[in-house]
Every structure is written in structure tokens, then in C-alpha cells.
C-alpha atoms as one frame of an Amber mdcrd trajectory, in Angstrom:
protein
 -43.935  11.739   3.565 -42.117   8.662   4.836 -39.447   8.976   2.126 -38.905
  12.622   3.043 -38.397  11.705   6.708 -35.952   8.965   5.736 -34.025  11.439
   3.611 -33.918  13.932   6.482 -32.570  11.167   8.700 -29.879  10.305   6.164
 -28.955  13.976   5.871 -28.736  14.352   9.633 -26.542  11.258   9.947 -24.256
  12.399   7.120 -23.855  15.826   8.730 -23.003  14.210  12.074 -20.382  11.991
  10.442 -18.945  15.015   8.614 -18.599  16.922  11.900 -16.812  13.962  13.496
 -14.463  13.581  10.545 -13.796  17.328  10.501 -12.781  17.224  14.152 -10.472
  14.258  13.533  -8.954  15.975  10.487  -8.269  19.144  12.454  -6.635  17.099
  15.211  -4.420  15.265  12.739  -3.303  18.516  11.119  -2.271  19.875  14.530
  -0.521  16.609  15.365   1.380  16.610  12.056   2.508  20.193  12.630   3.921
  19.138  15.987   5.592  16.014  14.630   7.133  17.827  11.662   8.553  20.737
  13.601   9.857  23.209  10.999  12.268  24.660  13.571  14.076  21.361  14.158
  17.556  21.832  12.749  18.410  18.112  12.770  16.003  16.422  10.360  17.149
  13.022  11.619  15.230  13.767  14.824  11.904  14.084  13.002   9.553  11.183
  13.623   8.687  10.592   9.977   7.260   7.122  10.640   4.603   8.604  12.894
   4.048  11.463  10.463   3.599   8.990   7.616   1.033   6.932   9.530  -0.915
  10.035  10.503  -0.712  11.446   6.982  -2.077   8.182   5.596  -5.032   8.461
   7.986  -5.500  12.129   7.050  -5.491  11.225   3.354  -8.204   8.619   3.882
 -10.306  10.991   5.993 -10.138  13.775   3.408 -11.401  11.407   0.719 -14.186
  10.195   3.021 -15.090  13.818   3.757 -15.313  14.620   0.051 -17.679  11.685
  -0.446 -19.783  12.759   2.539 -20.022  16.342   1.293 -21.205  15.078  -2.091
 -23.871  12.948  -0.371 -24.954  15.874   1.786 -25.281  18.104  -1.273 -27.352
  15.429  -3.019 -29.606  14.948   0.022 -30.112  18.703   0.387 -30.944  19.032
  -3.299 -33.408  16.158  -3.114 -35.141  17.808  -0.153 -35.766  21.056  -2.049
């Protein structure tokens, strides 16, 4: 029973982290859309340095999210 409770705790923590990462990902996507305004006619005005930094963070978060989702799936399967 103790192992099952530990696994439920791990699952709960992984789900919480996934929700936090999802919120950050959604925020970064909105931010990138604002930074890379498709209606800007002068591309020299685009802040590509900021976009690059935010895209790098988004890239890392997406990979972390994939790992978390795999862990969650494993935890859920182990609880069945």
C-alpha cells in the first residue's frame, strides 16, 4: 500500500508540474506572436533577439513537457 501511495504522490506532482509548464508554454507562444508581428512591414524592427531567447526557452519547455507526459503515462499505467 505504501508504494501505491508514493506512486500516487509522484503522479500528482508530475501533473502539477505539467500544468505549470503548460501555462508557461502558452504564455511564451502568445509573447512570441506579439514579438514577431506578421503585420510589421519593416522586418528590421522585429526584436529577433528577444524572440530567439523566448524560443529557446519554449524549445526546452516542450521537451520537458514530453518527458513529463511520458512519466505521467507510466505512473498511470502502473496504478492500473
